[in-house]
N, C-alpha and C positions, 0 to 999 in steps of 0.2 A: 424295818418295815417294808411294806412293798409300796411302789408309787402312788397307789389310790389312797393309801393313808397319810403320805406325805403331802398330797394335792388337798386332800381333804383338812387337815390341819391349818394348812397355810390360807385356804380360800373360802371355806366353809365356815359361817358364823359359829361362835363357841358356844351354842348353846345345848349341845348335846353331849354327855359323857360316854361316849361310844366304847363298846368292848373291844379288844384288840383282833376282831374276826371280820373279814370282808367275806359276805355272801355273794357269791356267783351265779349260782344256779339252783334248782331244786325242782321236785315233783311231788306233788302230793303233800303229805307231813314230813319230807325229807328233804335238807338244803344242804348245799357245798360250799366249803370256804375255798379260799384261792390256794390252797394247799391239797385240795380234793378231800378233806375231812368231812364225814357226814355227820349230821345232826338230825336228831328228831325234834321238830318244831313243835313246842308246846305254848308258843305265843301267838302264832297267826298274826304277826305285824300288830300286836295289840288287838286282836279280835276284829280283823280286816279281812285276811283270806279264808274267808267260810269255808270252802271246799279245797283248801290247801293252795300251794303253789302251782302254777301252770295247769289249772284245772281243764279238761279237755272241752267240756260243755260250754264253760265261762269264756275260754280262750275261742272256739270256734263262734260264739256269739258276739263277741268284741271284733274279731277280725272280719267277719262278714259285715258288720256295720261300717267299719273302717273303710271298706272297699266301696261302700255307697256314699256315705258322706259323714264326716267326722264331726262337724259342728255347723250349726246354723243359728243365728239369733232367734231369741223368742219373739220376734216378729213375725215368726212363720210356724206353721205347724211341723211336728216330727211324730212318726209313728212311734218310736220306744217311748218316747216321754208320756204320751197319752196311754199306752198300753200298760205301763208302769203304774200310772196314777189310778188306773181302773183296777188292776190286780190288787194295790194295796188295801184300796177302800172296800174291794170286796171281800178281803180276807180279814179285814178290822173292823168294819161297819162305819168307818170315817167316811166323810161326803167329798173332801177336796183334799189336793196336795199342792204344797210349795216346793219345788226342788232348788238345792243349793250346792254347796260344794264340800261342806265339812259339818262336824257337830256343832261347833260353836256358831256357825250360822243358822243351823236349823234351830237353835236355841233362840238366837237373837229375833228369828221371825217368830217364835212362840210367844216372845216377850212383847213383841209389836203387837201381835193379835190380841193378846191380853189388855195391853193399855188401850188400845184403839175401841175394843168390845166396852171396856169399862168407862171409857170416855164417853162413848155415845149413850150408854145406858144410866150412869150415874154421876158422869161429870168430870172434867178433866183432872180434878184434883184428887180423882180415884186412880193412881198410877203405881201405887207399892206394889213391889212383888216379894213375896215370901217364900225363902229357900230354907233348905236344912243345915244346920251346923254341921260341917264334915263332908260337905257336898262338893262336886265339882263339874262345872258347866261350861269350861271353855277358857281360853286365853286371850279373846279379845278384851277390851276394856270395860264392856257391859256384861259379858259373861263370866269375867272376874269378879267383878261386883256380885253376880249372882253366886258365886263358888262361896260356900261357907267355911273357908280355910283363911285365917289371917295371914299365913306366911307367904300366902301367893299375892297378897295385897301390898306387901311393904315396899316394895321398889316402883310402884307405879301409881303413886297418889296425884292427884285427886282422882278416885274412879267416879263411873257414873253413878249418880244418887238414885234413890228409890228403891233400895233393896234391903231388907231385913231378915235376919238368920234365927231360927228356932230350933230347939234341939230335937233330933230325929226320935221318934217313939214316944214322944210326949205330946198327946193330943190337946190337954188343958193349955198347955204353954203354945201351943200353935194358935188356939181359940183366942186366948188371950192377946196374943201378937197381932191378930187381925184386929181385935175390938181397939186396940191402941194406934191402929193406922188405916188409912184410907185404901184398901187394899185392891188392885185389879186382878192378881192372880197368885196362885201357889204352883211351884216347880220343885219337883222332887224326882230322884232315881229311886228305882225300887229297890236295886242294890248298888250301895255306894262303892263303885268301883275303886276311884283312885284315892278314896278313903278308907279302903283297907278290906275291900270286898265284904260290906256288911249287908246283908238284906234287911229291909225294913220288916216290923212286925205287921202281921196281917190285921190285926185289931185297929193298928194306928192308919194303915192304909186306907182301909175300910171307912174307918171315922173320919178321916181328910175329905175323901171322897164325898161323904155325906154331907158333911159340914159344908163343903164347896158348893154342892148342888142347892141346898137350902139358902145359900146366901149368895146364890148367882156369882160366884166367884170362879174365874176360869181356872180349870184343873189342868197342869200341864206334866206331861211324864217324859223324862228324860230319858230316851231309850238309846241313845249314842253307843254305848257299851253292852248294853243289857239286851238289845234287840236283835231281830232278824234270826231267831231260833237258838240265840246263845244259851237262855236260860231251861229250855226244855219245851217252852212254848214259843210261839211266834215272837210275841212281845211280852216282857216279864210281867207286865200289869195283869195280863191274862191268867197267872197264877193264883192272882186275888181276886179276880171276880168283879173288876171294876170297869167303867167305861170313861176313859178321860174326856177333855174336851180337846186338847191337843197333846198330840204324840210328835216327840222329836226324836229322829235317828240319823243315823251314818254309819262309819266303818264297815261293818260287816255287809251292809245292802250293796256296796258295789263291787265286793269282792277282790279288792285290789286297785280300783280307781275312783277317784275322789268324788262322792255323791253324798248329798245331804238331803234329808226329806221331812218336810214339816206336815203331818197329817191334821186337817181340821175336822172335828166333829160337827153336828148338826147345830149346836148351839152359835159357832163362830164361823159356819162354812162360808159364809157370804162378808164377813167383816172386812175382809182385803179387797178393794176395788181397783180400777184402773190407775196404774201410777203409784198406788201405794207401795209398793214393794218390788224388787226386782233383782235380776243376777244374769249377768253376762253368759256364764257356763252352766247355770243351773239348768238341769234338765237335758244337759249334752246327751245328743243320740248314742254315742258310743258308751258312755259311763251307764246309761238308762238300758241299752242293749244288755250289757254285762250285768245289771242288777235283776233284769228279768230273769236270766237264767241261775240266778241265785234264788230269788223268791219263789219261783216256779217250782223249785225242788225242796224246798223247806215245807214237807208235808207230813201226815201224820205218822208215817213209818219212820221218817229220819228224826223226828222229834220224840217217838218213843225210844230210838237208838241213843241220842243225847242223853235221855234219863238213865237208861240202862249203863251207858259209859261213866256217868257221873257217880252213879252208885256203886261202881266197880272201884274208882278212886277212893271215895269216901270210905268203903269198905276196907281197902288197902292200908289206907293212910291215918284214919281217924285215932287208931289206938296203936299206931304204930311207935317203936322207939324214936324220941327226939321230936315229937309231935306234942305241941302244947294244946292247940286247938286247931279247928277247920271252922270254914265259913262258905258261903256261896249258893247257888243254883245251878243245875245243869252243868254245862263245860265252862263255868266262871267261878273259879275256886281259889280261895284264900287258905294257905296252911303257915300257921305260925310256928317257928321253930321254937324248941325249949333249950337245944344245946348250943344252938351256932345263930349267927344272924343269917336273916333272909338271903343278903349280899353273900355272905360265904357259901350258904348252901348253893346259890345260882353259880357261883363260880366252879364250885366242884362238878355241878351238874353240866357246865358247858364243857369242863376238860374231858369229862366221860360221855360226851356227844349229845348233850339235851340241853335244849335252849328254852328256858323258863323266864319268866318275868318277876318283878316284886311290886308290892303295893303297901306302904309304911313299914311294917315290920313284918310282912308275910311275904311267903313265896307265892306268886299268883300264876295259875293256869287257865291259859284260854287257847286250847289247841282247837285244830280244824273241827267243824262239826262232823265230818265223815271220815276223823282219824282211823284208820285200819287199828283192829284190835291188838294186832301183833306189836304194831308200834307203840300203842298204848300201854301195853303190859311192861315192854322194855324200858320205857321212860319211867314209868311208876317205879320201877325195880331201881333205876337209878336214882330217883328223886329219894327214895327210901334210905338207900345206903348213905345218902350225901347228907340226911338229916342226922345220922347216928354221931 
């Protein structure tokens, strides 16, 4: 083991089962380990490095802001924060943005908004949040409570009360769940990422949106992993033609720096008042400068290219030997192997210079949005061979 691995094992909390690889440098969709071995990065830091490693445009935006001011408290205005909020609202039709540091925090804000709205409109007892079975919304105690997977709950009881889970793609079950509880909001991922890269049915999504609107329930869409161009639209809900009340996102928006955003629609834009919520680092000017350089470049041409590359991956692998099924949208793809475990496929790919991810029993692909076609073709060839 290198010194880094020894030091890490001794001093870093034992929460990650790391692969025996130390990444020391990279450019675009290529990264290099401590021995100089090259890998094609098909995971992008779990959907974070939207334009790859050391992206020139992002790097310039971040370093220019670093030379001006790296942090000011939210007692003062900073230009990148204001500009990013404006850009997000103009691109989505949302009205206000609260900035935080992570996906879990962006979801916590969503929950607070839904509960405050319901308390003011219907009464304080309307506090229940409905989420879907197999969902994943974060690792804080409250977002663990929102997560619809029991194995995440086992070690951390008691969890935050006020959450109920209903099966995905069963509108009648959701309606009955709402009728049985005093509900403030409904939260769901358009694609259940950690749950196995499972897109929701379009009819279900549209049905939930219609039901929520008719019953004045705050509809929250968790776009932490699915957002920022990942699915071939700026945000995944746009594939379904709905308009949520709240959209939470993180991961790819910062391009590698920690940033979360909770976008508030017209119904809830003024729910949060002075002192209702806050974040020391939320809206950090360096993180927002980096995010501006990301969101500004997610245009129609890039999104069309994401869809084109997605089609290539599906065309190459859907009927390939060793593939039981595929799922996902855009460059958020799950491959269920038929001959090997997902973990075994991942290890073979790593040995052959391709870094993939897993989600449940699937190999998960989350490459940079601008991965070069040459790199993608090489990676798909290695994945295809590893599946056999």
